[in-house]
C-alpha distance (Angstrom), angle and dihedral (degrees) to the residues before:
residue distance angle dihedral
M1 . . .
G2 3.82 . .
I3 3.79 121.0 .
E4 3.82 112.6 -126.1
N5 3.80 122.1 -144.6
N6 3.81 140.0 146.3
F7 3.81 92.7 -76.7
S8 3.81 95.0 65.3
D9 3.81 129.8 74.7
S10 3.83 92.1 -129.3
S11 3.79 92.7 -107.2
P12 3.80 116.5 135.1
L13 3.76 127.0 -98.1
V14 3.83 109.4 -103.8
I15 3.79 120.7 -157.2
S16 3.79 113.3 173.7
N17 3.79 133.2 -143.4
N18 3.79 125.8 -60.8
S19 3.79 94.7 24.4
Y20 3.80 124.4 148.9
I21 3.81 118.5 -158.8
R22 3.79 117.6 -177.2
S23 3.80 127.7 -144.3
H24 3.81 126.3 -60.0
S25 3.81 94.1 13.1
V26 3.82 117.7 144.4
F27 3.80 125.2 -154.0
Y28 3.81 119.6 -174.9
A29 3.80 125.7 -145.5
S30 3.80 126.0 -86.2
S31 3.80 96.8 40.5
S32 3.79 128.5 118.8
F33 3.81 131.8 -156.2
G34 3.79 130.4 -172.5
E35 3.79 125.1 -133.4
G36 3.77 121.4 -55.4
L37 3.80 102.5 28.5
I38 3.83 109.9 173.6
T39 3.81 126.4 -173.1
G40 3.75 139.2 -179.8
H41 3.81 121.1 -138.0
R42 3.82 126.9 -59.5
V43 3.78 96.5 14.0
T44 3.82 119.4 164.7
V45 3.81 122.7 -157.3
R46 3.80 118.7 179.5
E47 3.82 131.2 -152.6
L48 3.80 127.1 -56.2
T49 3.77 97.5 18.0
N50 3.80 109.2 150.3
A51 3.79 116.3 -168.3
G52 3.79 135.6 173.6
K53 3.79 131.2 -137.9
N54 3.80 126.4 -34.0
L55 3.80 100.3 3.2
Q56 3.80 110.6 176.7
I57 3.82 119.2 -157.9
G58 3.79 118.1 -173.5
T59 3.81 127.0 -138.7
L60 3.82 113.8 -63.2
G61 3.80 91.0 12.5
D62 3.81 113.6 161.0
I63 3.81 122.8 -158.8
Q64 3.79 109.7 -178.5
G65 3.79 97.3 -156.0
H66 3.81 137.6 -116.1
C67 3.82 86.7 80.6
E68 3.80 134.4 136.8
I69 3.80 115.9 -146.8
G70 3.81 126.9 -179.4
D71 3.80 133.2 -145.3
Y72 3.82 126.8 -57.3
V73 3.79 95.9 8.9
R74 3.81 118.4 165.1
F75 3.80 121.2 -152.4
H76 3.79 112.5 -180.0
S77 3.82 124.2 -152.4
N78 3.81 122.8 -52.6
V79 3.81 95.2 13.9
H80 3.83 118.1 154.2
I81 3.81 118.0 -155.1
G82 3.81 112.3 -169.2
Q83 3.79 124.8 -143.6
K84 3.81 118.4 -79.7
S85 3.80 92.9 27.5
I86 3.81 115.6 151.5
I87 3.79 114.7 -158.7
G88 3.79 126.1 -177.5
N89 3.80 132.3 -149.8
F90 3.82 128.5 -58.7
V91 3.81 93.1 11.1
W92 3.81 121.8 160.0
V93 3.83 120.6 -152.4
F94 3.80 114.3 -179.2
P95 3.85 130.3 -150.9
Y96 3.80 122.3 -53.8
V97 3.81 95.2 8.5
V98 3.81 115.7 149.2
L99 3.81 124.6 -157.2
T100 3.81 105.4 -162.6
N101 3.81 131.1 -164.0
D102 3.83 112.3 -177.0
P103 3.84 112.9 88.4
H104 3.82 94.1 -165.8
P105 3.82 109.1 18.6
P106 2.91 131.5 -118.1
S107 3.79 97.9 36.7
D108 3.79 142.8 110.1
V109 3.81 92.1 -111.1
L110 3.79 114.8 110.9
M111 3.80 120.6 -169.1
G112 3.78 108.6 173.4
V113 3.79 125.7 -150.6
T114 3.82 120.3 -114.8
V115 3.80 119.7 -147.4
E116 3.80 117.4 -175.5
D117 3.83 130.8 -149.4
F118 3.82 120.5 -57.4
A119 3.82 94.5 6.3
V120 3.81 119.5 147.3
I121 3.81 124.0 -152.0
A122 3.79 111.6 -167.4
T123 3.78 127.1 -142.1
M124 3.81 124.3 -59.5
S125 3.81 95.2 6.0
V126 3.81 123.8 145.1
I127 3.80 119.2 -146.1
L128 3.80 110.2 -159.2
P129 3.83 127.1 -136.2
G130 3.78 115.5 -68.5
A131 3.81 94.7 7.7
H132 3.80 117.0 151.5
V133 3.80 116.0 -147.6
N134 3.78 105.2 -163.7
K135 3.80 128.9 -142.9
G136 3.80 114.5 -62.6
V137 3.80 95.5 2.6
L138 3.80 119.8 152.7
V139 3.81 114.9 -149.2
G140 3.80 107.6 -160.8
A141 3.80 123.2 -128.4
H142 3.84 118.1 -79.4
S143 3.81 92.2 14.5
C144 3.80 128.7 146.6
L145 3.79 109.4 -150.3
K146 3.78 131.6 -170.3
G147 3.80 134.7 166.2
K148 3.80 128.6 19.0
T149 3.79 126.5 -36.6
K150 3.81 136.1 -153.4
E151 3.78 120.7 -107.9
D152 3.83 115.4 -94.5
F153 3.81 95.5 5.5
V154 3.80 132.6 128.6
Y155 3.81 119.0 -120.5
A156 3.79 120.1 -172.3
G157 3.79 142.5 158.9
S158 3.78 136.9 46.5
P159 2.93 104.4 -55.1
A160 3.80 89.3 24.5
K161 3.79 116.1 -125.4
E162 3.78 133.6 -168.7
I163 3.82 107.1 -92.7
F164 3.82 109.1 174.2
S165 3.79 143.5 -61.0
T166 3.80 114.2 -52.9
E167 3.82 88.3 -123.4
N168 3.82 88.4 73.4
I169 3.81 89.8 71.4
K170 3.82 111.7 89.3
L171 3.79 131.5 -157.9
T172 3.78 111.2 -106.7
Q173 3.81 93.5 -135.7
N174 3.81 100.0 54.3
D175 3.82 110.4 2.1
K176 3.80 92.6 -116.7
P177 3.83 120.3 136.7
A178 3.82 112.1 -74.1
Y179 3.81 93.2 -158.6
P180 2.91 141.8 96.2
W181 3.81 77.4 43.6
R182 3.80 92.5 -148.8
R183 3.84 87.5 73.3
H184 3.79 88.9 78.5
F185 3.84 110.8 4.5
S186 3.80 122.2 74.6
R187 3.82 106.4 138.1
G188 3.79 111.9 144.7
Y189 3.80 96.8 10.2
P190 3.83 125.0 117.9
E191 3.78 116.2 -97.6
E192 3.82 91.8 -116.6
F193 3.80 90.3 65.3
V194 3.79 94.2 42.4
Q195 3.81 90.8 54.3
Q196 3.79 90.9 47.2
W197 3.80 91.3 51.8
N198 3.80 91.8 46.6
R199 3.80 89.8 54.2
E200 3.80 90.6 47.4
F201 3.80 92.5 57.4
E202 3.79 103.7 27.7
G203 3.75 114.5 132.1
């Protein structure tokens, strides 16, 4: 059952069919989740989080509320999603990533991070307030990113800098392009999307 407080709009918590929530997870009121929600243990999701289908939240995941999250998003363990975050579809966020929102803490200013479709944020990265991670971007591990990125580019370092197109990264097993990742990775996705991606990259 959702926990009501002054941060919610008094609407009920909605968790749709075929969801699997593991032990000691807490969901506050006024949030909504599409079908197929899956969590690890000890997850916390605050008020007014609206998510699409098949969101996966790893153990000790923390979503601070007032967030919009698309379909088939993957948050690994120990991920922190700050308030006002906007996250697209098919996004991957790996362990210990933090999406921040306060440009001069502590303050009452909230500037949420935007992450577009198919983006990947690698482990232990920090995305600073108001940053815009464009479609298909790869943020390298241990990076600190601010500002706006270019579609399908790699950003890495602290501060993160534009490195090169994601197509320059090759798969270790066959030297083919590793990105966009949907060229070669489809585990856990519905067949309709897999076929669409195959058509996109055929030839």
